C-alpha positions in Angstrom: 116.5 82.4 114.9 117.0 85.3 112.5 116.3 88.7 113.8 114.0 90.7 111.6 114.6 94.4 111.6 111.4 96.4 111.7 111.2 100.1 111.1 109.5 101.9 113.9 106.6 103.9 112.6 105.9 107.4 113.9 103.7 107.6 117.0 100.4 109.3 116.4 100.9 111.3 119.6 104.4 112.4 118.7 103.2 116.0 118.9 103.3 115.6 122.7 107.0 115.3 122.3 107.3 118.5 120.2 105.1 120.9 122.0 103.3 121.4 125.3 100.1 119.4 125.9 97.1 120.8 124.1 94.1 119.4 122.2 95.3 116.5 120.0 94.3 116.2 116.4 93.9 112.5 117.0 93.8 110.2 119.9 94.2 106.5 119.5 90.7 106.0 120.4 88.1 104.4 118.3 85.4 106.2 120.1 81.9 106.9 119.0 82.3 110.7 119.1 82.3 112.7 115.9 85.2 115.0 115.4 83.2 116.9 112.8 80.1 118.8 113.9 77.2 117.0 112.1 73.6 117.1 113.1 71.4 114.0 113.1 69.5 115.4 110.1 72.7 115.7 108.1 73.7 112.2 108.9 70.2 110.9 107.9 70.3 112.9 104.7 73.7 111.4 103.9 72.4 107.9 104.4 69.3 108.6 102.3 71.5 109.9 99.4 73.7 106.9 99.7 70.8 104.5 99.4 69.5 106.3 96.3 72.8 106.2 94.6 74.2 102.9 95.9 73.5 101.0 92.6 75.3 103.6 90.6 78.3 103.5 92.9 78.6 99.8 92.9 78.5 99.7 89.1 81.2 102.4 89.0 83.4 100.4 91.4 82.9 97.2 89.4 83.8 98.9 86.2 86.9 100.5 87.6 88.1 97.1 88.9 87.7 95.7 85.4 89.5 98.6 83.7 91.6 100.6 86.1 93.8 102.2 83.4 91.3 104.5 81.5 92.4 108.1 80.9 92.2 110.2 84.1 90.5 113.3 82.6 87.9 113.6 85.5 88.7 115.1 88.9 87.6 112.2 91.1 89.0 114.0 94.1 85.9 116.2 94.2 83.5 113.4 93.4 80.6 113.7 95.9 77.6 111.6 96.4 75.5 114.7 97.0 75.8 115.5 93.3 73.5 112.5 92.6 75.7 111.4 89.7 79.2 110.1 89.0 81.7 111.1 86.4 80.7 108.2 84.2 77.1 109.3 84.0 78.0 112.7 82.7 79.6 111.2 79.7 77.2 108.3 79.2 75.5 109.7 76.1 78.8 110.2 74.3 80.0 106.7 75.2 76.8 105.3 73.9 77.5 106.9 70.5 81.0 105.6 70.4 80.1 102.1 71.4 80.6 100.6 68.0 84.0 102.3 67.6 85.1 100.9 70.9 83.9 97.4 70.1 86.0 97.3 66.9 89.2 98.2 68.8 88.4 96.2 72.0 91.0 93.5 71.3 93.8 96.0 70.6 93.0 98.0 73.7 92.8 94.9 75.9 96.3 93.9 74.8 97.6 97.4 75.4 96.0 97.4 78.9 97.6 94.1 79.9 101.1 95.4 78.9 100.4 98.7 80.8 99.7 96.7 83.9 103.1 95.2 83.8 104.8 98.6 83.3 103.2 100.3 86.3 100.9 99.8 89.2 98.0 102.2 89.0 94.6 102.2 90.7 91.0 102.9 89.9 90.4 106.6 89.2 87.6 106.4 91.8 90.2 105.9 94.5 92.3 109.0 95.4 94.8 109.9 98.1 95.6 113.3 99.5 99.1 114.8 99.5 99.9 113.1 102.9 98.8 109.6 101.7 95.5 109.5 103.4 92.6 107.8 101.5 90.0 110.4 100.4 86.6 109.1 101.3 83.1 110.4 102.0 80.3 109.5 104.4 78.4 106.6 102.8 81.3 105.2 100.8 81.6 101.5 100.8 84.9 99.7 101.2 85.3 96.0 100.2 81.6 96.1 99.4 81.0 95.6 103.1 82.0 98.5 105.3 79.9 101.7 104.9 81.7 104.7 106.3 79.7 106.7 108.8 82.2 109.3 110.0 85.8 110.1 111.0 86.7 109.2 114.5 90.3 110.4 114.5 93.5 111.1 112.6 97.1 110.4 113.2 100.5 110.1 111.5 99.7 106.5 110.5 96.3 107.3 108.9 92.7 107.7 110.0 90.1 105.8 112.0 86.5 105.8 110.8 83.3 104.4 112.2 81.7 102.0 109.8 78.6 99.9 109.4 79.4 96.2 108.8 76.8 95.2 106.2 77.8 91.5 106.6 77.3 91.5 110.3 73.7 92.8 110.8 74.8 96.4 110.6 77.2 96.2 113.6 79.3 99.3 114.1 83.1 98.8 113.9 86.2 101.1 114.0 88.2 100.8 110.8 91.8 101.9 110.8 92.8 103.1 107.3 96.6 103.3 107.0 98.3 105.8 104.7 99.4 104.5 101.3 103.1 105.0 102.3 105.5 102.0 102.5 106.7 102.5 106.1 103.2 102.8 107.5 101.9 99.9 105.4 104.8 97.7 106.7 104.1 98.6 110.3 100.4 97.9 109.8 101.1 94.5 108.3 103.3 93.8 111.3 100.4 94.9 113.6 98.1 92.5 111.8 100.4 89.6 112.4 100.6 90.4 116.1 96.9 90.8 116.4 96.3 87.5 114.7 98.7 85.8 117.1 97.1 87.4 120.2 93.6 86.5 119.0 94.6 82.8 118.6 96.2 82.8 122.1 93.3 84.5 123.7 90.3 82.9 122.1 88.2 83.2 125.3 88.9 87.0 125.5 90.2 86.8 129.0 92.8 89.6 128.6 92.2 93.3 127.9 93.7 93.5 124.4 91.7 95.0 121.5 90.3 92.4 119.1 90.9 92.6 115.4 87.8 91.6 113.5 89.0 91.8 109.9 91.7 93.3 107.7 92.2 93.9 104.0 94.3 95.9 101.5 92.3 98.6 99.8 94.2 100.0 96.9 97.5 100.2 98.9 95.8 101.2 102.2 95.9 98.5 104.8 92.6 98.6 106.6 92.1 96.9 110.0 88.6 96.5 111.5 88.3 96.6 115.3 85.5 96.4 117.8 84.1 99.9 118.4 85.2 101.2 121.8 84.8 104.4 123.8 87.2 107.3 124.5 90.8 106.8 125.4 91.6 107.4 129.0 93.6 110.5 128.0 90.6 111.9 126.1 88.4 111.3 129.0 90.8 113.2 131.3 91.0 116.0 128.8 87.2 116.3 128.4 86.9 116.2 132.2 89.3 119.2 132.6 92.1 116.8 133.6 90.4 115.9 136.8 92.0 112.6 138.1 90.3 109.3 138.3 89.1 108.0 141.7 91.6 105.5 143.3 89.0 102.7 143.1 88.7 103.2 139.3 92.5 103.4 139.0 92.8 100.1 140.8 90.3 98.5 138.4 92.0 99.9 135.2 95.5 99.1 136.6 94.6 95.5 137.2 93.2 95.0 133.7 96.2 96.8 132.1 98.8 94.8 134.0 97.0 91.5 133.3 96.9 92.4 129.6 100.5 93.4 129.3 101.6 90.4 131.4 99.8 88.3 128.8 102.0 90.0 126.1 105.2 89.4 128.1 104.3 85.8 128.7 104.2 85.4 124.9 107.5 87.1 124.4 106.1 90.4 123.2 106.8 94.0 124.4 104.2 96.6 123.6 106.7 99.5 123.7 104.1 102.3 123.3 101.9 102.2 126.4 100.3 105.5 127.3 96.9 106.8 128.2 96.0 107.4 124.5 96.5 103.6 123.9 94.3 102.6 126.8 90.7 102.8 125.6 87.5 102.7 127.7 85.1 100.0 126.6 82.2 102.4 127.4 82.9 106.1 128.2 79.5 106.9 129.6 79.6 108.9 132.7 77.6 110.6 135.4 77.8 114.4 135.8 78.0 116.2 139.1 78.5 119.8 139.8 81.5 120.7 142.0 80.4 123.8 144.0 83.9 124.4 145.3 85.5 124.5 141.8 82.3 125.8 140.1 82.3 123.3 137.3 80.8 120.0 136.2 82.8 116.9 136.8 82.4 113.5 135.2 82.6 110.1 136.9 82.9 107.0 134.7 80.1 104.5 135.0 82.3 101.6 133.8 86.1 101.7 134.1 86.7 98.6 132.0 89.6 99.2 129.5 91.4 97.6 126.5 95.0 98.0 125.3 95.3 99.1 121.6 97.9 100.0 119.0 100.3 97.1 118.5 102.1 98.7 115.5 105.3 99.0 117.5 105.0 95.7 119.5 108.3 93.8 119.3 108.9 90.1 119.9 111.9 89.1 122.0 113.8 87.6 119.0 113.3 90.7 116.8 115.6 93.6 116.3 115.2 96.1 119.2 115.4 99.7 117.9 117.3 102.0 120.2 114.4 104.4 120.9 110.9 103.2 121.9 107.9 104.7 123.7 106.4 108.2 123.6 108.6 110.7 125.5 106.6 111.0 128.7 106.4 107.3 129.3 110.0 106.4 128.2 112.0 104.4 130.6 115.5 105.6 131.8 117.3 102.7 130.2 115.9 103.7 126.8 117.0 107.4 127.3 120.5 106.2 128.4 120.7 103.8 125.4 121.3 100.8 127.7 119.0 98.4 125.8 115.5 97.5 126.8 113.2 94.5 127.4 109.8 93.8 128.9 110.6 96.0 131.9 110.3 99.2 129.8 106.5 98.5 129.6 106.4 98.3 133.4 107.9 101.8 133.7 105.3 103.1 131.2 102.5 101.6 133.3 103.9 103.3 136.4 103.8 106.6 134.5 100.2 106.0 133.3 99.0 105.2 136.9 100.5 108.4 138.4 98.9 110.4 135.5 95.5 108.8 136.3 96.0 109.9 139.9 97.2 113.4 139.2 95.2 114.1 136.0 98.3 115.4 134.2 101.6 114.0 133.0 104.3 113.5 135.6 107.3 114.4 133.3 106.3 117.5 131.3 109.4 117.8 129.1 110.7 117.4 125.6 114.4 117.1 126.3 116.2 113.9 127.3 118.6 115.4 129.9 115.8 117.5 131.4 113.7 114.3 131.5 116.5 112.5 133.5 116.7 115.5 135.8 113.0 115.3 136.5 113.3 111.7 137.3 116.0 112.5 139.8 113.8 115.2 141.4 110.9 112.7 141.7 112.7 109.4 142.4 116.1 110.3 143.7 119.6 110.0 142.1 120.1 107.7 139.1 122.3 104.8 140.2 126.0 105.2 139.3 126.2 101.8 137.6 123.6 102.9 135.0 125.4 106.2 134.3 128.7 104.4 134.0 127.4 102.1 131.3 125.5 104.7 129.2 126.6 105.5 125.7 125.1 109.0 126.1 128.2 110.5 127.6 127.0 114.0 127.1 124.4 113.4 129.9 127.1 112.4 132.4 129.9 114.2 134.3 132.0 112.3 136.8 129.5 109.5 137.0 126.7 111.9 137.9 124.0 113.5 135.8 125.5 116.6 134.2 122.8 119.0 135.4 122.9 122.5 136.8 120.1 122.9 139.4 120.7 126.7 139.4 120.1 127.2 135.7 116.8 128.3 134.3 116.1 124.7 133.3 117.1 123.6 136.7 114.7 126.0 138.3 111.9 124.9 136.0 112.4 121.2 137.1 112.5 122.2 140.7 109.3 124.2 140.4 107.3 121.6 138.4 108.5 118.4 140.0 108.7 117.2 143.6 109.5 113.9 145.4 107.0 111.1 144.5 105.4 110.8 148.0 104.7 114.5 148.0 102.0 114.0 145.3 99.8 111.9 147.7 96.6 113.7 148.5 95.3 111.4 151.2 96.8 109.3 154.0 94.4 106.5 153.5 95.7 103.0 152.9 94.6 102.8 149.3 96.5 105.9 148.4 99.6 104.7 150.2 99.5 101.3 148.5 99.0 102.8 145.1 102.1 104.9 145.5 104.1 102.0 146.8 103.2 100.1 143.6 104.1 103.0 141.4 107.4 103.5 143.2 108.3 99.8 142.6 107.3 100.0 139.0 109.4 103.1 138.4 112.6 101.5 139.8 115.6 102.9 137.8 117.4 99.5 137.4 115.4 97.3 135.0 116.9 94.2 136.8 115.4 95.4 140.1 112.1 96.7 138.7 108.9 95.0 139.7 107.7 92.4 137.2 104.1 92.4 136.2 103.6 89.0 137.9 104.9 90.6 141.1 102.7 93.7 140.5 99.5 91.6 140.4 100.5 90.2 143.9 101.0 93.6 145.3 98.7 94.5 148.3 97.1 97.2 146.3 95.2 94.4 144.5 94.4 92.3 147.6 90.7 92.9 147.2 90.6 90.8 144.0 92.3 87.9 145.7 90.2 88.2 148.9 87.0 88.0 146.9 88.3 85.0 145.0 89.4 83.3 148.2 86.1 84.0 149.9 84.2 82.6 147.0 86.4 79.5 147.0 86.1 79.0 150.7 82.3 79.5 150.6 82.0 77.0 147.7 84.1 74.5 149.7 82.0 75.1 152.8 78.7 74.6 150.9 80.0 71.4 149.3 81.1 70.1 152.7 77.7 70.8 154.2 75.9 69.2 151.3 78.1 66.1 151.6 77.5 65.8 155.4 73.8 66.2 154.8 73.8 63.4 152.2 75.9 61.1 154.5 73.5 61.9 157.4 70.5 61.0 155.2 72.1 57.8 154.1 72.4 56.8 157.8 
């Protein structure tokens, strides 16, 4: 089978690799929270203006589709529905006077237009991009004569995500991912569409926690993907909760769903390669608020910890070309840093990093340098095995088959101060906490060949409660069927 080389698109959270953690411009969430401060009255006003001008806008869009090569003398960048008129209406009287003149030359212009289409690919003057390739849109705009834009949900390197009303589905709310009109992002988006189609066909019953694609289309060079509208990402929930950790009970629930979902990917020869809290979305981010007297602040507790995995733009099939670098820095497996090649097990490492972040509330490996990252791993998990260091192509990281690291340098003191052995992070001696850390330790095994598989992870004692419940239900159903059969046999006697 031929290997198809895919260019890895930029991660939308790449700023976490370039500077210390702070408020992100965009999380991968398709949440229902506005990033722009807008009152309810403003939103209602916007919808009212849209309903008054909808007929004008549709007519304008139809006209621009028929003749996309008219002279661009109007500044459509600043076209606003609040003006109550479009650029066409401002010149309507003049066009009415020139109608006869245009009619006489219609054939000549039509021929010229056709030849111009062959020379260059241009778009309707009502569709504009900004300098970064983002589609310029306004609240109330219609895409594909179906999706009415309500507001912006987030922004990243790949494009923007907007909340839309699906006019063909009883006004249902959806999250629409609008990709930049740039080749590399468009190619990655088309790849993501194919992966999402494949997963949707394989999981028709929606048994696994992977986000569902509802629709996709090409809007003047912008690939647009419609998804079910979900809540905040787990990272954003932590951030809005002052980085207070999740309770262990909720970590277990989320971990079980994440592991099952990624195991489903692996079973179908697919590696996600970019698992992180930003790409784990809550289905519903509603919470209960309680005041913490000791810390003198409000703390949020999720009502429903159900999650879904998103962002398959970097997902890679087993037969495809594997780029040398994958994953966002903080969740990158050691074999990737050491350039030893990678497989499904790099996802397992990333999940281990995610679970410890849910437990602590903050990232375990706070670094932006590969050698420092490896030093942090050694501080937390012990020495990197010699056989891995012997095989690495990154010889600058190694000296005499050991990590080339000076523990007495300023960087060494930083690592020693900010990291400690894994078991030292446990805050309780209860069995649940101990089992969680045993699971994490096995998922963060250095050697990919020895690392826990997701099949094995699901059978870990940390998840016994799920199987005990299943076993008890099965045994009770068997017992009830036995009793009913004995009663029926007794009655027949």
